[in-house]
Biopython code that builds the backbone (N, CA, C, O; Angstrom):
import numpy as np
from Bio.PDB.StructureBuilder import StructureBuilder

atoms = [
    (1, "MET", "N", (-215.141, 92.089, 35.220)),
    (1, "MET", "CA", (-214.470, 91.281, 34.215)),
    (1, "MET", "C", (-215.434, 90.210, 33.707)),
    (1, "MET", "O", (-216.091, 89.540, 34.503)),
    (2, "ALA", "N", (-215.519, 90.049, 32.414)),
    (2, "ALA", "CA", (-216.417, 89.077, 31.803)),
    (2, "ALA", "C", (-215.890, 87.658, 32.010)),
    (2, "ALA", "O", (-214.684, 87.433, 32.113)),
    (3, "ASP", "N", (-216.825, 86.709, 32.068)),
    (3, "ASP", "CA", (-216.424, 85.315, 32.177)),
    (3, "ASP", "C", (-215.744, 84.890, 30.883)),
    (3, "ASP", "O", (-216.075, 85.382, 29.804)),
    (4, "SER", "N", (-214.797, 83.977, 31.002)),
    (4, "SER", "CA", (-214.071, 83.475, 29.838)),
    (4, "SER", "C", (-214.023, 81.969, 29.875)),
    (4, "SER", "O", (-214.124, 81.357, 30.939)),
    (5, "VAL", "N", (-213.868, 81.376, 28.712)),
    (5, "VAL", "CA", (-213.697, 79.938, 28.589)),
    (5, "VAL", "C", (-212.453, 79.696, 27.751)),
    (5, "VAL", "O", (-212.258, 80.318, 26.707)),
    (6, "TYR", "N", (-211.616, 78.784, 28.225)),
    (6, "TYR", "CA", (-210.377, 78.455, 27.526)),
    (6, "TYR", "C", (-210.351, 76.970, 27.211)),
    (6, "TYR", "O", (-210.919, 76.155, 27.939)),
    (7, "ARG", "N", (-209.699, 76.637, 26.138)),
    (7, "ARG", "CA", (-209.481, 75.245, 25.781)),
    (7, "ARG", "C", (-208.007, 74.939, 25.965)),
    (7, "ARG", "O", (-207.154, 75.788, 25.704)),
    (8, "VAL", "N", (-207.706, 73.731, 26.412)),
    (8, "VAL", "CA", (-206.321, 73.289, 26.558)),
    (8, "VAL", "C", (-206.108, 72.106, 25.623)),
    (8, "VAL", "O", (-206.850, 71.124, 25.659)),
    (9, "THR", "N", (-205.085, 72.218, 24.790)),
    (9, "THR", "CA", (-204.737, 71.170, 23.843)),
    (9, "THR", "C", (-203.287, 70.769, 24.077)),
    (9, "THR", "O", (-202.436, 71.629, 24.305)),
    (10, "GLU", "N", (-203.004, 69.489, 24.024)),
    (10, "GLU", "CA", (-201.632, 69.027, 24.189)),
    (10, "GLU", "C", (-200.930, 68.976, 22.839)),
    (10, "GLU", "O", (-201.490, 68.526, 21.840)),
    (11, "VAL", "N", (-199.694, 69.447, 22.839)),
    (11, "VAL", "CA", (-198.840, 69.373, 21.660)),
    (11, "VAL", "C", (-197.461, 68.881, 22.101)),
    (11, "VAL", "O", (-197.080, 69.029, 23.262)),
    (12, "VAL", "N", (-196.727, 68.300, 21.168)),
    (12, "VAL", "CA", (-195.377, 67.825, 21.444)),
    (12, "VAL", "C", (-194.418, 68.529, 20.501)),
    (12, "VAL", "O", (-194.590, 68.494, 19.282)),
    (13, "GLY", "N", (-193.404, 69.171, 21.076)),
    (13, "GLY", "CA", (-192.351, 69.803, 20.289)),
    (13, "GLY", "C", (-191.098, 68.952, 20.356)),
    (13, "GLY", "O", (-190.810, 68.339, 21.384)),
    (14, "VAL", "N", (-190.352, 68.915, 19.258)),
    (14, "VAL", "CA", (-189.147, 68.087, 19.180)),
    (14, "VAL", "C", (-188.007, 68.931, 18.635)),
    (14, "VAL", "O", (-188.187, 69.709, 17.699)),
    (15, "SER", "N", (-186.826, 68.766, 19.234)),
    (15, "SER", "CA", (-185.639, 69.472, 18.768)),
    (15, "SER", "C", (-184.406, 68.604, 19.003)),
    (15, "SER", "O", (-184.343, 67.851, 19.974)),
    (16, "SER", "N", (-183.454, 68.714, 18.130)),
    (16, "SER", "CA", (-182.182, 68.016, 18.352)),
    (16, "SER", "C", (-181.247, 68.848, 19.220)),
    (16, "SER", "O", (-180.179, 68.374, 19.607)),
    (17, "ASP", "N", (-181.642, 70.104, 19.536)),
    (17, "ASP", "CA", (-180.773, 71.009, 20.297)),
    (17, "ASP", "C", (-181.096, 71.080, 21.789)),
    (17, "ASP", "O", (-180.196, 70.931, 22.616)),
    (18, "SER", "N", (-182.377, 71.308, 22.154)),
    (18, "SER", "CA", (-182.714, 71.541, 23.563)),
    (18, "SER", "C", (-184.214, 71.494, 23.781)),
    (18, "SER", "O", (-184.999, 71.560, 22.835)),
    (19, "TRP", "N", (-184.608, 71.376, 25.077)),
    (19, "TRP", "CA", (-186.031, 71.454, 25.408)),
    (19, "TRP", "C", (-186.561, 72.853, 25.123)),
    (19, "TRP", "O", (-187.710, 73.015, 24.712)),
    (20, "GLU", "N", (-185.722, 73.861, 25.342)),
    (20, "GLU", "CA", (-186.156, 75.232, 25.069)),
    (20, "GLU", "C", (-186.489, 75.415, 23.589)),
    (20, "GLU", "O", (-187.494, 76.038, 23.246)),
    (21, "GLN", "N", (-185.651, 74.875, 22.723)),
    (21, "GLN", "CA", (-185.914, 74.990, 21.288)),
    (21, "GLN", "C", (-187.140, 74.175, 20.892)),
    (21, "GLN", "O", (-187.906, 74.589, 20.022)),
    (22, "ALA", "N", (-187.326, 73.027, 21.521)),
    (22, "ALA", "CA", (-188.519, 72.220, 21.246)),
    (22, "ALA", "C", (-189.778, 72.995, 21.634)),
    (22, "ALA", "O", (-190.785, 72.951, 20.928)),
    (23, "THR", "N", (-189.710, 73.710, 22.772)),
    (23, "THR", "CA", (-190.841, 74.521, 23.228)),
    (23, "THR", "C", (-191.115, 75.654, 22.252)),
    (23, "THR", "O", (-192.260, 75.857, 21.847)),
    (24, "LYS", "N", (-190.087, 76.389, 21.871)),
    (24, "LYS", "CA", (-190.256, 77.511, 20.933)),
    (24, "LYS", "C", (-190.842, 77.028, 19.610)),
    (24, "LYS", "O", (-191.743, 77.664, 19.063)),
    (25, "SER", "N", (-190.344, 75.925, 19.100)),
    (25, "SER", "CA", (-190.839, 75.396, 17.825)),
    (25, "SER", "C", (-192.315, 75.019, 17.913)),
    (25, "SER", "O", (-193.092, 75.302, 17.001)),
    (26, "ALA", "N", (-192.693, 74.378, 19.016)),
    (26, "ALA", "CA", (-194.097, 73.966, 19.184)),
    (26, "ALA", "C", (-195.013, 75.183, 19.241)),
    (26, "ALA", "O", (-196.045, 75.215, 18.570)),
    (27, "ILE", "N", (-194.644, 76.180, 20.035)),
    (27, "ILE", "CA", (-195.470, 77.383, 20.174)),
    (27, "ILE", "C", (-195.564, 78.133, 18.845)),
    (27, "ILE", "O", (-196.646, 78.578, 18.462)),
    (28, "GLU", "N", (-194.452, 78.274, 18.147)),
    (28, "GLU", "CA", (-194.472, 78.983, 16.859)),
    (28, "GLU", "C", (-195.373, 78.264, 15.852)),
    (28, "GLU", "O", (-196.105, 78.908, 15.100)),
    (29, "LYS", "N", (-195.319, 76.940, 15.839)),
    (29, "LYS", "CA", (-196.147, 76.177, 14.893)),
    (29, "LYS", "C", (-197.625, 76.288, 15.247)),
    (29, "LYS", "O", (-198.460, 76.508, 14.369)),
    (30, "VAL", "N", (-197.950, 76.137, 16.524)),
    (30, "VAL", "CA", (-199.349, 76.241, 16.948)),
    (30, "VAL", "C", (-199.893, 77.634, 16.661)),
    (30, "VAL", "O", (-201.044, 77.774, 16.248)),
    (31, "SER", "N", (-199.090, 78.655, 16.873)),
    (31, "SER", "CA", (-199.561, 80.032, 16.680)),
    (31, "SER", "C", (-199.858, 80.355, 15.215)),
    (31, "SER", "O", (-200.473, 81.382, 14.928)),
    (32, "GLU", "N", (-199.432, 79.502, 14.290)),
    (32, "GLU", "CA", (-199.758, 79.704, 12.878)),
    (32, "GLU", "C", (-201.243, 79.455, 12.603)),
    (32, "GLU", "O", (-201.804, 80.017, 11.662)),
    (33, "THR", "N", (-201.881, 78.610, 13.427)),
    (33, "THR", "CA", (-203.271, 78.251, 13.154)),
    (33, "THR", "C", (-204.236, 78.551, 14.301)),
    (33, "THR", "O", (-205.452, 78.510, 14.111)),
    (34, "VAL", "N", (-203.710, 78.849, 15.479)),
    (34, "VAL", "CA", (-204.565, 79.114, 16.644)),
    (34, "VAL", "C", (-204.327, 80.546, 17.096)),
    (34, "VAL", "O", (-203.188, 80.965, 17.301)),
    (35, "ARG", "N", (-205.420, 81.292, 17.248)),
    (35, "ARG", "CA", (-205.310, 82.681, 17.700)),
    (35, "ARG", "C", (-205.436, 82.764, 19.210)),
    (35, "ARG", "O", (-205.983, 81.873, 19.859)),
    (36, "ASP", "N", (-204.930, 83.830, 19.741)),
    (36, "ASP", "CA", (-205.136, 84.191, 21.144)),
    (36, "ASP", "C", (-204.605, 83.139, 22.117)),
    (36, "ASP", "O", (-205.263, 82.800, 23.100)),
    (37, "LEU", "N", (-203.402, 82.628, 21.831)),
    (37, "LEU", "CA", (-202.753, 81.711, 22.775)),
    (37, "LEU", "C", (-202.512, 82.446, 24.072)),
    (37, "LEU", "O", (-202.169, 83.628, 24.062)),
    (38, "ARG", "N", (-202.686, 81.763, 25.189)),
    (38, "ARG", "CA", (-202.562, 82.407, 26.491)),
    (38, "ARG", "C", (-201.423, 81.852, 27.325)),
    (38, "ARG", "O", (-200.559, 82.602, 27.778)),
    (39, "VAL", "N", (-201.418, 80.541, 27.528)),
    (39, "VAL", "CA", (-200.465, 79.916, 28.442)),
    (39, "VAL", "C", (-200.048, 78.567, 27.873)),
    (39, "VAL", "O", (-200.845, 77.875, 27.240)),
    (40, "ALA", "N", (-198.798, 78.203, 28.103)),
    (40, "ALA", "CA", (-198.341, 76.856, 27.787)),
    (40, "ALA", "C", (-197.735, 76.274, 29.065)),
    (40, "ALA", "O", (-196.854, 76.877, 29.678)),
    (41, "GLU", "N", (-198.212, 75.112, 29.449)),
    (41, "GLU", "CA", (-197.734, 74.447, 30.658)),
    (41, "GLU", "C", (-196.934, 73.211, 30.259)),
    (41, "GLU", "O", (-197.394, 72.401, 29.454)),
    (42, "VAL", "N", (-195.748, 73.070, 30.819)),
    (42, "VAL", "CA", (-194.936, 71.881, 30.549)),
    (42, "VAL", "C", (-195.551, 70.705, 31.291)),
    (42, "VAL", "O", (-195.668, 70.716, 32.517)),
    (43, "ILE", "N", (-195.939, 69.698, 30.533)),
    (43, "ILE", "CA", (-196.526, 68.498, 31.116)),
    (43, "ILE", "C", (-195.452, 67.439, 31.341)),
    (43, "ILE", "O", (-195.415, 66.774, 32.377)),
    (44, "ARG", "N", (-194.583, 67.301, 30.346)),
    (44, "ARG", "CA", (-193.544, 66.276, 30.444)),
    (44, "ARG", "C", (-192.382, 66.610, 29.524)),
    (44, "ARG", "O", (-192.568, 67.169, 28.443)),
    (45, "GLN", "N", (-191.199, 66.265, 29.957)),
    (45, "GLN", "CA", (-190.002, 66.369, 29.130)),
    (45, "GLN", "C", (-189.395, 64.985, 29.026)),
    (45, "GLN", "O", (-189.342, 64.246, 30.009)),
    (46, "ASP", "N", (-188.936, 64.634, 27.830)),
    (46, "ASP", "CA", (-188.193, 63.383, 27.681)),
    (46, "ASP", "C", (-187.225, 63.514, 26.516)),
    (46, "ASP", "O", (-187.231, 64.504, 25.785)),
    (47, "VAL", "N", (-186.412, 62.516, 26.367)),
    (47, "VAL", "CA", (-185.441, 62.509, 25.275)),
    (47, "VAL", "C", (-185.512, 61.171, 24.560)),
    (47, "VAL", "O", (-185.926, 60.164, 25.135)),
    (48, "THR", "N", (-185.104, 61.176, 23.300)),
    (48, "THR", "CA", (-184.906, 59.917, 22.596)),
    (48, "THR", "C", (-183.407, 59.669, 22.545)),
    (48, "THR", "O", (-182.604, 60.602, 22.505)),
    (49, "ILE", "N", (-183.054, 58.404, 22.546)),
    (49, "ILE", "CA", (-181.643, 58.016, 22.622)),
    (49, "ILE", "C", (-181.304, 57.155, 21.419)),
    (49, "ILE", "O", (-182.047, 56.242, 21.061)),
    (50, "ALA", "N", (-180.177, 57.457, 20.804)),
    (50, "ALA", "CA", (-179.672, 56.667, 19.687)),
    (50, "ALA", "C", (-178.179, 56.441, 19.904)),
    (50, "ALA", "O", (-177.432, 57.388, 20.153)),
    (51, "ASP", "N", (-177.759, 55.219, 19.813)),
    (51, "ASP", "CA", (-176.349, 54.861, 19.990)),
    (51, "ASP", "C", (-175.786, 55.385, 21.310)),
    (51, "ASP", "O", (-174.644, 55.843, 21.366)),
    (52, "GLY", "N", (-176.587, 55.317, 22.365)),
    (52, "GLY", "CA", (-176.129, 55.717, 23.689)),
    (52, "GLY", "C", (-176.036, 57.210, 23.914)),
    (52, "GLY", "O", (-175.487, 57.647, 24.925)),
    (53, "LYS", "N", (-176.561, 58.005, 22.991)),
    (53, "LYS", "CA", (-176.517, 59.460, 23.120)),
    (53, "LYS", "C", (-177.905, 60.052, 22.898)),
    (53, "LYS", "O", (-178.740, 59.470, 22.205)),
    (54, "VAL", "N", (-178.136, 61.216, 23.496)),
    (54, "VAL", "CA", (-179.404, 61.913, 23.293)),
    (54, "VAL", "C", (-179.485, 62.360, 21.847)),
    (54, "VAL", "O", (-178.597, 63.052, 21.348)),
    (55, "SER", "N", (-180.554, 61.961, 21.177)),
    (55, "SER", "CA", (-180.709, 62.366, 19.774)),
    (55, "SER", "C", (-181.772, 63.446, 19.601)),
    (55, "SER", "O", (-181.677, 64.268, 18.689)),
    (56, "GLU", "N", (-182.803, 63.451, 20.482)),
    (56, "GLU", "CA", (-183.851, 64.471, 20.393)),
    (56, "GLU", "C", (-184.373, 64.817, 21.781)),
    (56, "GLU", "O", (-184.473, 63.960, 22.659)),
    (57, "PHE", "N", (-184.699, 66.073, 21.953)),
    (57, "PHE", "CA", (-185.373, 66.560, 23.144)),
    (57, "PHE", "C", (-186.849, 66.706, 22.783)),
    (57, "PHE", "O", (-187.190, 67.309, 21.765)),
    (58, "ARG", "N", (-187.718, 66.150, 23.622)),
    (58, "ARG", "CA", (-189.150, 66.248, 23.358)),
    (58, "ARG", "C", (-189.835, 66.873, 24.562)),
    (58, "ARG", "O", (-189.520, 66.568, 25.712)),
    (59, "ILE", "N", (-190.772, 67.747, 24.268)),
    (59, "ILE", "CA", (-191.508, 68.401, 25.343)),
    (59, "ILE", "C", (-192.996, 68.340, 25.029)),
    (59, "ILE", "O", (-193.424, 68.645, 23.916)),
    (60, "ARG", "N", (-193.776, 67.943, 26.025)),
    (60, "ARG", "CA", (-195.235, 67.917, 25.877)),
    (60, "ARG", "C", (-195.789, 69.137, 26.602)),
    (60, "ARG", "O", (-195.518, 69.353, 27.784)),
    (61, "LEU", "N", (-196.565, 69.925, 25.876)),
    (61, "LEU", "CA", (-197.131, 71.161, 26.417)),
    (61, "LEU", "C", (-198.649, 71.104, 26.407)),
    (61, "LEU", "O", (-199.254, 70.570, 25.478)),
    (62, "GLY", "N", (-199.247, 71.649, 27.431)),
    (62, "GLY", "CA", (-200.672, 71.926, 27.433)),
    (62, "GLY", "C", (-200.817, 73.386, 27.051)),
    (62, "GLY", "O", (-200.480, 74.267, 27.842)),
    (63, "VAL", "N", (-201.310, 73.658, 25.857)),
    (63, "VAL", "CA", (-201.413, 75.012, 25.323)),
    (63, "VAL", "C", (-202.861, 75.473, 25.460)),
    (63, "VAL", "O", (-203.779, 74.786, 25.013)),
    (64, "SER", "N", (-203.065, 76.638, 26.079)),
    (64, "SER", "CA", (-204.435, 77.128, 26.238)),
    (64, "SER", "C", (-204.687, 78.340, 25.367)),
    (64, "SER", "O", (-203.808, 79.171, 25.140)),
    (65, "PHE", "N", (-205.930, 78.413, 24.881)),
    (65, "PHE", "CA", (-206.352, 79.567, 24.089)),
    (65, "PHE", "C", (-207.800, 79.861, 24.405)),
    (65, "PHE", "O", (-208.561, 78.979, 24.803)),
    (66, "LYS", "N", (-208.161, 81.092, 24.224)),
    (66, "LYS", "CA", (-209.482, 81.570, 24.581)),
    (66, "LYS", "C", (-210.463, 81.290, 23.441)),
    (66, "LYS", "O", (-210.165, 81.524, 22.269)),
    (67, "TYR", "N", (-211.639, 80.784, 23.815)),
    (67, "TYR", "CA", (-212.708, 80.651, 22.827)),
    (67, "TYR", "C", (-213.167, 82.047, 22.447)),
    (67, "TYR", "O", (-213.297, 82.927, 23.298)),
    (68, "ASP", "N", (-213.407, 82.237, 21.172)),
    (68, "ASP", "CA", (-213.773, 83.548, 20.657)),
    (68, "ASP", "C", (-215.178, 83.471, 20.057)),
    (68, "ASP", "O", (-215.594, 82.424, 19.560)),
    (69, "LYS", "N", (-215.887, 84.566, 20.109)),
    (69, "LYS", "CA", (-217.191, 84.623, 19.447)),
    (69, "LYS", "C", (-216.970, 84.550, 17.950)),
    (69, "LYS", "O", (-216.066, 85.191, 17.415)),
    (70, "GLU", "N", (-217.787, 83.778, 17.284)),
    (70, "GLU", "CA", (-217.645, 83.636, 15.829)),
    (70, "GLU", "C", (-218.394, 84.715, 15.113)),
    (70, "GLU", "O", (-218.389, 84.758, 13.883)),
]
sb = StructureBuilder()
sb.init_structure("model")
sb.init_model(0)
sb.init_chain("A")
sb.init_seg("    ")
for serial, (resi, resn, name, xyz) in enumerate(atoms, 1):
    if name == "N":
        sb.init_residue(resn, " ", resi, " ")
    sb.init_atom(name, np.array(xyz, "f"), 0.0, 1.0, " ", f" {name:<3s}", serial, name[0])
structure = sb.get_structure()
């Protein structure tokens, strides 16, 4: 197996519905501009609160992708 090098970039997804939807939205958006995504690791989950209620679910992901020969 050949040696590989991967880069990890942090992204934040936001959803008013759930952490799962925030994750899906972040991955779908990143995949529009980054090829060969490999793994996404949940770094942190949090919520924003408005008027005593959860208004947004936020998830911070470490997204990895393989460096490619140009």
